[in-house]
C-alpha positions as MATLAB code, in Angstrom:
seq = 'MAPRIENIFADLPRSLGREQTLALFENEAVKIERIVSQRFNSPAGFWYDQSEDEWVIVLRGRATLEFEEGETIEMKPGDHVTIRRHVKHRVLETDAETIWLAVNIKTP';
ca = [
      31.069   -0.432  -15.652;
      33.596   -1.204  -18.399;
      36.611   -3.390  -17.586;
      39.802   -1.499  -16.810;
      42.870   -2.421  -18.842;
      46.050   -2.872  -16.834;
      49.573   -3.861  -17.873;
      51.501   -6.615  -16.112;
      54.781   -4.749  -16.730;
      53.568   -1.459  -15.179;
      54.782   -0.129  -11.811;
      57.588   -2.644  -11.347;
      59.520   -2.453   -8.047;
      63.192   -1.426   -8.115;
      64.685   -3.105   -5.003;
      67.530   -5.486   -5.832;
      67.737   -8.799   -4.017;
      64.061   -8.899   -3.250;
      60.890  -10.461   -4.447;
      57.521   -8.731   -4.604;
      54.121  -10.219   -5.321;
      51.020   -8.442   -6.539;
      47.629  -10.180   -6.494;
      45.959   -9.637   -9.870;
      42.845  -11.747   -9.280;
      41.543  -13.946   -6.492;
      38.386  -15.847   -5.659;
      37.546  -19.001   -3.691;
      39.060  -21.267   -6.371;
      42.108  -19.493   -7.771;
      44.685  -16.800   -7.054;
      46.709  -15.148   -9.833;
      49.814  -13.144   -8.905;
      52.549  -11.215  -10.628;
      55.898  -11.931   -8.992;
      58.897   -9.690   -9.617;
      62.234  -11.166   -8.535;
      65.392   -9.060   -8.636;
      68.536  -11.123   -8.256;
      66.534  -13.113   -5.741;
      67.357  -16.389   -4.054;
      65.546  -18.203   -1.268;
      67.344  -18.142    2.088;
      69.600  -21.129    2.840;
      67.568  -24.040    4.154;
      64.217  -22.459    3.197;
      61.715  -24.439    1.141;
      58.325  -23.361   -0.174;
      55.784  -25.990    0.940;
      52.466  -24.831   -0.451;
      49.066  -26.350    0.260;
      47.891  -25.526   -3.287;
      48.959  -26.618   -6.759;
      50.809  -23.790   -8.490;
      51.412  -23.096  -12.178;
      54.118  -20.520  -12.929;
      55.443  -19.015  -16.153;
      58.448  -16.748  -16.634;
      57.397  -13.731  -18.681;
      60.723  -11.881  -18.571;
      64.184  -12.803  -17.267;
      65.486  -16.167  -16.126;
      65.221  -18.271  -12.990;
      66.612  -21.450  -11.510;
      64.366  -23.535   -9.264;
      65.540  -26.358   -7.022;
      63.338  -29.127   -5.700;
      63.966  -30.904   -2.397;
      64.313  -34.223   -4.219;
      67.435  -32.829   -5.962;
      66.127  -31.744   -9.363;
      67.101  -28.278  -10.636;
      65.349  -26.569  -13.532;
      66.350  -23.507  -15.541;
      63.503  -21.312  -16.755;
      63.569  -18.662  -19.495;
      60.795  -16.480  -20.946;
      57.845  -18.611  -21.977;
      58.835  -21.603  -19.838;
      56.181  -22.780  -17.411;
      55.900  -25.514  -14.810;
      53.225  -26.981  -12.563;
      54.331  -27.506   -8.975;
      52.047  -29.888   -7.114;
      51.015  -29.047   -3.574;
      53.525  -29.937   -0.874;
      56.357  -30.431   -3.381;
      59.107  -28.531   -1.607;
      60.996  -26.110   -3.823;
      63.091  -22.952   -3.664;
      64.460  -20.237   -5.910;
      68.210  -20.680   -6.421;
      68.616  -17.478   -8.413;
      66.952  -15.083  -10.809;
      68.122  -12.439  -13.251;
      68.216   -8.784  -12.285;
      64.545   -8.574  -13.238;
      62.511  -11.724  -13.565;
      58.747  -11.398  -13.939;
      56.568  -14.420  -13.285;
      52.867  -15.099  -13.478;
      51.714  -17.549  -10.795;
      48.352  -19.284  -10.674;
      47.505  -21.017   -7.400;
      44.657  -23.520   -7.522;
      42.843  -23.627   -4.197;
      41.435  -26.942   -3.067;
      38.405  -27.303   -0.805;
];
């Protein structure tokens, strides 16, 4: 069976103020997701605390991430960052349509 070509920008959601993830590939070692954020921000007091290392890149739009230790980073298309497991972080804000690619590295 031939591979099927898909487009990361196809079938984008249209709900403002939300974030939607779509798993593109997953196995026992890695998970790759498309994340679409639409004027999204994490709820007050909420922190992501993931058990896996995560590498994310902004493909379209802009985003501001905040880390519990006080650092804030601005991301634009092409910018990418590795977030080590258990480094608490949150999304302060995104553009009207920010598209990310996230790669989560699972550890045994």
